[in-house]
N, CA, C and O of each residue as an XYZ file, in Angstrom:
612
protein
N     138.428    179.447    213.351
C     139.731    179.718    212.788
C     140.331    178.437    212.206
O     140.896    178.447    211.113
N     140.202    177.340    212.946
C     140.710    176.061    212.427
C     139.964    175.687    211.159
O     140.556    175.136    210.231
N     138.681    175.979    211.109
C     137.869    175.664    209.936
C     138.353    176.463    208.729
O     138.380    175.941    207.614
N     138.731    177.710    208.935
C     139.224    178.549    207.833
C     140.523    177.974    207.286
O     140.745    177.999    206.076
N     141.370    177.463    208.146
C     142.644    176.875    207.705
C     142.386    175.641    206.850
O     143.082    175.427    205.857
N     141.407    174.832    207.213
C     141.076    173.637    206.451
C     140.530    174.015    205.082
O     140.901    173.409    204.077
N     139.667    174.996    205.036
C     139.044    175.416    203.780
C     140.083    176.046    202.856
O     140.078    175.773    201.655
N     140.968    176.876    203.387
C     141.961    177.565    202.570
C     143.073    176.642    202.090
O     143.654    176.882    201.032
N     143.380    175.595    202.846
C     144.499    174.727    202.461
C     144.131    173.819    201.286
O     144.997    173.503    200.470
N     142.890    173.399    201.181
C     142.446    172.561    200.057
C     143.142    171.213    200.036
O     143.785    170.813    201.006
N     143.003    170.523    198.918
C     143.627    169.215    198.751
C     144.622    169.292    197.617
O     144.266    169.654    196.495
N     145.849    168.959    197.897
C     146.884    168.960    196.873
C     146.898    167.592    196.202
O     147.274    166.599    196.826
N     146.491    167.532    194.942
C     146.406    166.273    194.201
C     147.563    166.103    193.224
O     147.547    165.174    192.416
N     148.569    166.979    193.277
C     149.639    166.940    192.283
C     150.464    165.657    192.362
O     150.986    165.214    191.339
N     150.599    165.053    193.523
C     151.403    163.842    193.673
C     150.610    162.556    193.549
O     151.186    161.473    193.649
N     149.302    162.641    193.333
C     148.447    161.466    193.275
C     148.179    161.096    191.822
O     147.738    161.924    191.025
N     148.450    159.852    191.495
C     148.201    159.389    190.139
C     146.771    158.864    190.035
O     146.350    158.034    190.840
N     146.042    159.342    189.060
C     144.686    158.857    188.839
C     144.663    157.904    187.645
O     143.602    157.428    187.240
N     145.835    157.633    187.090
C     145.969    156.722    185.954
C     146.026    155.296    186.483
O     146.651    155.047    187.514
N     145.397    154.371    185.807
C     145.352    152.984    186.273
C     145.804    152.035    185.170
O     145.558    152.280    183.989
N     146.473    150.942    185.565
C     146.903    149.919    184.610
C     145.870    148.798    184.481
O     146.113    147.813    183.785
N     144.735    148.938    185.137
C     143.695    147.913    185.069
C     143.069    147.945    183.687
O     142.651    148.996    183.203
N     143.011    146.771    183.054
C     142.425    146.656    181.721
C     141.258    145.683    181.774
O     141.450    144.475    181.632
N     140.044    146.200    181.979
C     138.880    145.313    182.010
C     138.751    144.529    180.710
O     138.986    145.056    179.623
N     138.377    143.276    180.840
C     138.201    142.434    179.670
C     139.441    141.660    179.264
O     139.345    140.720    178.475
N     140.596    142.030    179.782
C     141.843    141.324    179.482
C     142.064    140.254    180.553
O     141.966    140.542    181.746
N     142.359    139.034    180.136
C     142.492    137.923    181.086
C     143.717    138.128    181.978
O     144.827    138.370    181.505
N     143.470    138.021    183.300
C     144.543    138.145    184.287
C     144.887    136.794    184.906
O     146.028    136.551    185.300
N     143.872    135.905    184.987
C     144.061    134.574    185.573
C     142.902    133.685    185.136
O     141.927    134.157    184.551
N     143.024    132.385    185.428
C     141.926    131.469    185.142
C     141.538    130.766    186.431
O     142.303    130.723    187.394
N     140.325    130.214    186.424
C     139.834    129.521    187.619
C     138.956    128.358    187.178
O     138.079    128.511    186.328
N     139.210    127.183    187.776
C     138.307    126.050    187.594
C     137.183    126.243    188.609
O     137.434    126.328    189.811
N     135.963    126.311    188.127
C     134.811    126.587    188.980
C     134.527    125.432    189.938
O     134.828    124.274    189.648
N     133.946    125.773    191.076
C     133.527    124.770    192.058
C     132.372    123.919    191.538
O     131.990    122.946    192.188
N     131.809    124.264    190.385
C     130.752    123.450    189.773
C     131.322    122.206    189.089
O     130.563    121.369    188.600
N     132.639    122.079    189.050
C     133.297    120.928    188.434
C     133.006    119.672    189.257
O     133.097    119.687    190.485
N     132.650    118.572    188.553
C     132.279    117.343    189.257
C     132.404    116.123    188.341
O     132.480    116.248    187.119
N     132.422    114.940    188.965
C     132.336    113.675    188.243
C     130.862    113.431    187.924
O     130.004    113.562    188.797
N     130.571    113.075    186.672
C     129.193    112.775    186.272
C     129.203    111.543    185.365
O     130.197    111.287    184.684
N     128.102    110.775    185.349
C     128.039    109.624    184.441
C     127.882    110.090    182.992
O     127.332    111.157    182.722
N     128.376    109.268    182.070
C     128.169    109.520    180.643
C     126.719    109.137    180.344
O     126.331    107.999    180.612
N     125.907    110.044    179.799
C     124.478    109.739    179.583
C     124.219    108.492    178.743
O     123.289    107.739    179.033
N     125.017    108.263    177.718
C     124.795    107.110    176.842
C     125.359    105.809    177.421
O     125.036    104.725    176.937
N     126.201    105.912    178.455
C     126.796    104.728    179.091
C     126.933    105.005    180.586
O     128.010    105.389    181.042
N     125.852    104.816    181.361
C     125.858    105.199    182.778
C     126.919    104.514    183.640
O     127.203    104.974    184.746
N     127.512    103.409    183.144
C     128.569    102.747    183.910
C     129.925    103.431    183.708
O     130.889    103.093    184.394
N     130.012    104.393    182.772
C     131.240    105.153    182.529
C     131.093    106.551    183.124
O     129.991    107.089    183.235
N     132.236    107.121    183.501
C     132.232    108.441    184.128
C     133.002    109.448    183.281
O     133.839    109.094    182.451
N     132.681    110.725    183.526
C     133.395    111.829    182.900
C     133.475    112.976    183.903
O     132.776    112.982    184.916
N     134.322    113.929    183.611
C     134.406    115.124    184.446
C     133.730    116.258    183.691
O     134.076    116.559    182.548
N     132.765    116.876    184.345
C     132.107    118.077    183.811
C     132.792    119.246    184.504
O     132.717    119.385    185.725
N     133.459    120.086    183.720
C     134.195    121.184    184.328
C     133.831    122.519    183.691
O     133.498    122.591    182.508
N     133.902    123.552    184.485
C     133.654    124.905    184.028
C     134.917    125.715    184.300
O     135.373    125.810    185.439
N     135.477    126.298    183.240
C     136.695    127.107    183.349
C     136.318    128.563    183.132
O     135.659    128.914    182.153
N     136.748    129.401    184.065
C     136.466    130.829    183.986
C     137.758    131.589    183.683
O     138.790    131.351    184.309
N     137.688    132.499    182.721
C     138.790    133.409    182.420
C     138.463    134.710    183.135
O     137.422    135.315    182.878
N     139.344    135.147    184.034
C     139.031    136.258    184.940
C     139.869    137.492    184.592
O     141.079    137.389    184.389
N     139.220    138.654    184.526
C     139.930    139.905    184.247
C     140.334    140.586    185.563
O     139.985    140.087    186.633
N     141.060    141.712    185.510
C     141.517    142.375    186.744
C     140.403    142.848    187.675
O     140.649    143.090    188.857
N     139.186    142.982    187.158
C     138.065    143.405    187.998
C     137.339    142.205    188.595
O     136.251    142.348    189.152
N     137.949    141.006    188.476
C     137.408    139.746    188.985
C     136.110    139.363    188.286
O     135.213    138.781    188.897
N     136.016    139.693    187.000
C     134.844    139.396    186.198
C     135.186    138.334    185.159
O     136.182    138.478    184.451
N     134.390    137.270    185.046
C     134.639    136.282    183.997
C     134.426    136.903    182.614
O     133.446    137.611    182.381
N     135.369    136.622    181.694
C     135.298    137.172    180.344
C     135.430    136.064    179.310
O     135.814    134.938    179.626
N     135.109    136.400    178.089
C     135.196    135.486    176.960
C     136.434    135.847    176.147
O     136.689    137.024    175.894
N     137.214    134.827    175.730
C     138.423    135.084    174.946
C     138.790    133.830    174.156
O     138.350    132.729    174.484
N     139.589    134.006    173.124
C     140.104    132.884    172.345
C     141.291    132.280    173.104
O     142.146    133.008    173.608
N     141.337    130.933    173.182
C     142.427    130.279    173.898
C     142.513    128.807    173.523
O     141.632    128.263    172.856
N     143.589    128.179    173.964
C     143.774    126.737    173.839
C     143.937    126.191    175.247
O     144.698    126.740    176.045
N     143.220    125.105    175.559
C     143.258    124.533    176.916
C     143.759    123.104    176.875
O     143.491    122.360    175.931
N     144.494    122.731    177.921
C     144.929    121.350    178.106
C     144.546    120.934    179.527
O     144.816    121.650    180.490
N     143.914    119.766    179.639
C     143.470    119.250    180.932
C     144.273    118.007    181.293
O     144.578    117.175    180.439
N     144.611    117.899    182.577
C     145.297    116.724    183.102
C     144.666    116.358    184.446
O     144.258    117.231    185.213
N     144.594    115.057    184.718
C     144.051    114.575    185.989
C     145.130    113.800    186.715
O     145.805    112.958    186.122
N     145.294    114.086    188.008
C     146.305    113.461    188.847
C     145.666    112.855    190.082
O     144.575    113.254    190.488
N     146.346    111.896    190.671
C     145.979    111.451    192.014
C     146.352    112.586    192.961
O     147.320    113.305    192.714
N     145.598    112.750    194.032
C     145.910    113.768    195.030
C     147.009    113.250    195.942
O     146.956    112.117    196.420
N     147.998    114.088    196.174
C     149.131    113.741    197.037
C     149.053    114.620    198.288
O     149.438    115.789    198.252
N     148.553    114.056    199.397
C     148.385    114.882    200.610
C     149.727    115.237    201.254
O     150.749    114.601    200.996
N     149.694    116.255    202.088
C     150.853    116.695    202.862
C     152.063    116.996    201.987
O     153.191    116.634    202.321
N     151.816    117.655    200.878
C     152.890    117.993    199.954
C     152.666    119.401    199.424
O     151.525    119.841    199.280
N     153.755    120.108    199.135
C     153.598    121.442    198.547
C     153.074    121.345    197.119
O     152.499    122.306    196.608
N     153.263    120.201    196.470
C     152.718    119.949    195.139
C     151.684    118.828    195.269
O     152.062    117.668    195.433
N     150.389    119.149    195.199
C     149.360    118.132    195.439
C     149.190    117.119    194.307
O     148.439    116.153    194.441
N     149.894    117.344    193.185
C     149.769    116.422    192.055
C     150.617    115.174    192.287
O     151.842    115.231    192.386
N     149.921    114.061    192.367
C     150.612    112.779    192.458
C     150.838    112.231    191.057
O     151.214    112.963    190.141
N     150.602    110.939    190.905
C     150.769    110.282    189.608
C     149.718    110.788    188.629
O     148.541    110.907    188.969
N     150.166    111.090    187.389
C     149.211    111.550    186.373
C     148.405    110.363    185.875
O     148.964    109.333    185.497
N     147.076    110.517    185.879
C     146.161    109.457    185.451
C     145.708    109.634    184.012
O     145.567    108.654    183.280
N     145.480    110.880    183.600
C     144.948    111.148    182.267
C     145.416    112.506    181.783
O     145.519    113.464    182.550
N     145.696    112.564    180.497
C     145.903    113.849    179.826
C     145.021    113.813    178.582
O     145.100    112.878    177.784
N     144.188    114.825    178.423
C     143.259    114.884    177.299
C     143.880    115.688    176.157
O     144.764    116.511    176.394
N     143.430    115.460    174.924
C     143.915    116.280    173.801
C     143.587    117.756    174.044
O     142.608    118.093    174.710
N     144.428    118.615    173.487
C     144.198    120.057    173.636
C     142.854    120.454    173.036
O     142.412    119.903    172.028
N     142.227    121.412    173.676
C     140.962    121.974    173.219
C     141.272    123.348    172.623
O     141.613    124.280    173.352
N     141.154    123.474    171.305
C     141.458    124.732    170.626
C     140.184    125.554    170.486
O     139.301    125.222    169.695
N     140.101    126.625    171.259
C     138.934    127.505    171.230
C     139.277    128.853    170.600
O     138.690    129.877    170.948
N     140.230    128.845    169.673
C     140.579    130.068    168.957
C     139.597    130.363    167.830
O     139.474    131.506    167.391
N     138.902    129.337    167.366
C     137.876    129.509    166.343
C     136.593    130.007    167.024
O     136.160    129.412    168.011
N     135.982    131.077    166.521
C     134.778    131.618    167.176
C     133.645    130.603    167.325
O     132.954    130.609    168.344
N     133.437    129.735    166.335
C     132.365    128.743    166.427
C     132.612    127.736    167.539
O     131.709    127.432    168.319
N     133.827    127.220    167.613
C     134.189    126.268    168.673
C     134.137    126.945    170.035
O     133.691    126.351    171.017
N     134.592    128.182    170.085
C     134.564    128.943    171.331
C     133.129    129.077    171.829
O     132.855    128.876    173.012
N     132.217    129.417    170.924
C     130.805    129.580    171.297
C     130.174    128.266    171.756
O     129.302    128.276    172.625
N     130.605    127.127    171.184
C     130.055    125.819    171.591
C     130.312    125.525    173.063
O     129.481    124.901    173.723
N     131.444    125.963    173.579
C     131.810    125.675    174.974
C     131.375    126.774    175.952
O     131.306    126.529    177.157
N     131.083    127.969    175.455
C     130.731    129.098    176.319
C     129.325    128.923    176.883
O     128.369    128.700    176.140
N     129.213    129.026    178.195
C     127.923    128.997    178.887
C     127.676    130.404    179.422
O     128.225    130.792    180.453
N     126.847    131.159    178.715
C     126.633    132.568    179.052
C     126.069    132.751    180.462
O     126.486    133.652    181.189
N     125.124    131.898    180.841
C     124.508    132.000    182.165
C     125.540    131.793    183.281
O     125.478    132.448    184.321
N     126.487    130.879    183.054
C     127.510    130.567    184.055
C     128.766    131.414    183.895
O     129.635    131.407    184.767
N     128.869    132.154    182.770
C     130.016    133.020    182.473
C     131.332    132.242    182.470
O     132.324    132.670    183.060
N     131.321    131.079    181.785
C     132.531    130.278    181.700
C     132.435    129.266    180.562
O     131.429    129.192    179.857
N     133.491    128.499    180.404
C     133.573    127.494    179.352
C     133.376    126.109    179.951
O     134.064    125.732    180.900
N     132.438    125.357    179.396
C     132.100    124.033    179.911
C     132.735    122.951    179.029
O     132.677    123.011    177.801
N     133.341    121.963    179.695
C     133.970    120.846    179.009
C     133.526    119.546    179.663
O     133.318    119.492    180.875
N     133.383    118.504    178.857
C     133.117    117.149    179.344
C     134.338    116.308    178.999
O     134.655    116.106    177.827
N     135.018    115.821    180.031
C     136.272    115.095    179.867
C     136.046    113.617    180.195
O     135.865    113.265    181.360
N     136.054    112.742    179.167
C     135.779    111.322    179.414
C     136.915    110.654    180.195
O     138.088    110.986    180.025
N     136.536    109.714    181.048
C     137.521    108.973    181.850
C     137.639    107.544    181.322
O     136.657    106.946    180.881
N     138.848    107.013    181.376
C     139.097    105.630    180.960
C     138.988    104.675    182.155
O     139.199    103.471    182.009
N     138.665    105.204    183.310
C     138.537    104.405    184.528
C     137.366    104.943    185.335
O     136.880    106.048    185.089
N     136.922    104.152    186.297
C     135.861    104.607    187.204
C     136.546    105.120    188.473
O     137.285    104.375    189.116
N     136.311    106.381    188.838
C     136.946    106.914    190.049
C     136.488    106.164    191.298
O     135.349    105.704    191.382
N     137.393    106.052    192.257
C     137.085    105.347    193.497
C     136.323    106.277    194.446
O     136.722    107.425    194.640
N     135.239    105.790    195.031
C     134.479    106.622    195.988
C     135.371    107.098    197.141
O     136.117    106.314    197.728
N     135.280    108.373    197.448
C     136.038    108.948    198.547
C     137.468    109.317    198.203
O     138.112    110.025    198.977
N     137.986    108.864    197.075
C     139.365    109.173    196.697
C     139.427    110.591    196.133
O     138.508    111.048    195.455
N     140.538    111.278    196.431
C     140.709    112.652    195.966
C     141.610    112.691    194.730
O     142.557    111.917    194.591
N     141.275    113.620    193.846
C     142.000    113.800    192.596
C     142.295    115.283    192.418
O     141.686    116.130    193.071
N     143.245    115.591    191.520
C     143.565    116.979    191.192
C     143.411    117.156    189.687
O     144.066    116.472    188.901
N     142.543    118.075    189.299
C     142.364    118.437    187.900
C     143.177    119.696    187.646
O     143.079    120.673    188.388
N     143.980    119.661    186.591
C     144.772    120.841    186.217
C     144.359    121.277    184.826
O     144.175    120.450    183.933
N     144.213    122.585    184.647
C     143.978    123.151    183.322
C     145.082    124.169    183.059
O     145.438    124.970    183.924
N     145.610    124.114    181.847
C     146.585    125.094    181.364
C     145.979    125.744    180.129
O     145.549    125.055    179.204
N     145.946    127.061    180.117
C     145.371    127.804    178.995
C     146.419    128.714    178.385
O     147.116    129.446    179.088
N     146.521    128.656    177.063
C     147.379    129.576    176.314
C     146.473    130.626    175.678
O     145.608    130.323    174.857
N     146.706    131.875    176.089
C     145.949    133.007    175.548
C     146.997    133.937    174.950
O     147.738    134.607    175.669
N     147.044    133.966    173.624
C     148.123    134.700    172.964
C     149.445    134.032    173.318
O     149.613    132.832    173.103
N     150.372    134.793    173.854
C     151.676    134.256    174.267
C     151.753    134.013    175.771
O     152.826    133.709    176.293
N     150.622    134.145    176.477
C     150.610    133.967    177.927
C     150.017    132.614    178.308
O     149.070    132.136    177.684
N     150.593    132.008    179.344
C     150.085    130.737    179.853
C     149.518    130.962    181.252
O     150.137    131.610    182.096
N     148.325    130.410    181.474
C     147.658    130.494    182.768
C     147.334    129.078    183.218
O     146.969    128.239    182.394
N     147.461    128.798    184.514
C     147.201    127.462    185.072
C     146.316    127.567    186.298
O     146.305    128.580    186.998
N     145.565    126.484    186.545
C     144.818    126.373    187.792
C     144.702    124.896    188.154
O     144.660    124.025    187.286
N     144.651    124.641    189.451
C     144.451    123.297    189.995
C     143.144    123.258    190.756
O     142.741    124.247    191.367
N     142.475    122.100    190.716
C     141.223    121.950    191.443
C     141.194    120.561    192.061
O     141.267    119.552    191.360
N     141.084    120.526    193.390
C     140.994    119.244    194.095
C     139.541    118.796    194.101
O     138.642    119.563    194.446
N     139.322    117.533    193.711
C     137.966    117.013    193.650
C     137.915    115.606    194.205
O     138.924    114.903    194.265
N     136.723    115.209    194.608
C     136.519    113.903    195.224
C     135.265    113.275    194.622
O     134.245    113.942    194.444
N     135.356    111.990    194.312
C     134.207    111.297    193.750
C     133.259    110.889    194.869
O     133.637    110.144    195.773
N     132.021    111.384    194.802
C     130.983    111.062    195.772
C     129.813    110.456    195.021
O     128.999    111.192    194.464
N     129.705    109.106    194.990
C     128.596    108.480    194.237
C     127.231    108.776    194.853
O     126.210    108.323    194.337
């Protein structure tokens, strides 16, 4: 008898929305990949640069490709603070990836992100912590991410 009541009552779906605002392929946030590191400049091994991978992430947590402009800044790490950015050490010129050719030059399909080599005017101190910040303008939206890194020779 209880089974008949369950079968006859059915499921009322009138109040449940099956419509979703998720838009795959549309950038929701950005992320500096953990593959970001200090590396020597191949033509001048006594000089250093930052090799960074920036991922544009959609609502399904999938890295996507899009036109954007990026600005990178490097700061000293400020411990025990709600804002880990200490003194700014470097700001690089904006990287305009709105042109399809330039965009393709930085896109690493295997890694599903954009790779940049950021030259340094100083040699990072071993064991010292730094904060890399990237700001990306995609259309009229601005996205930011911070990445704490440490130089390990």
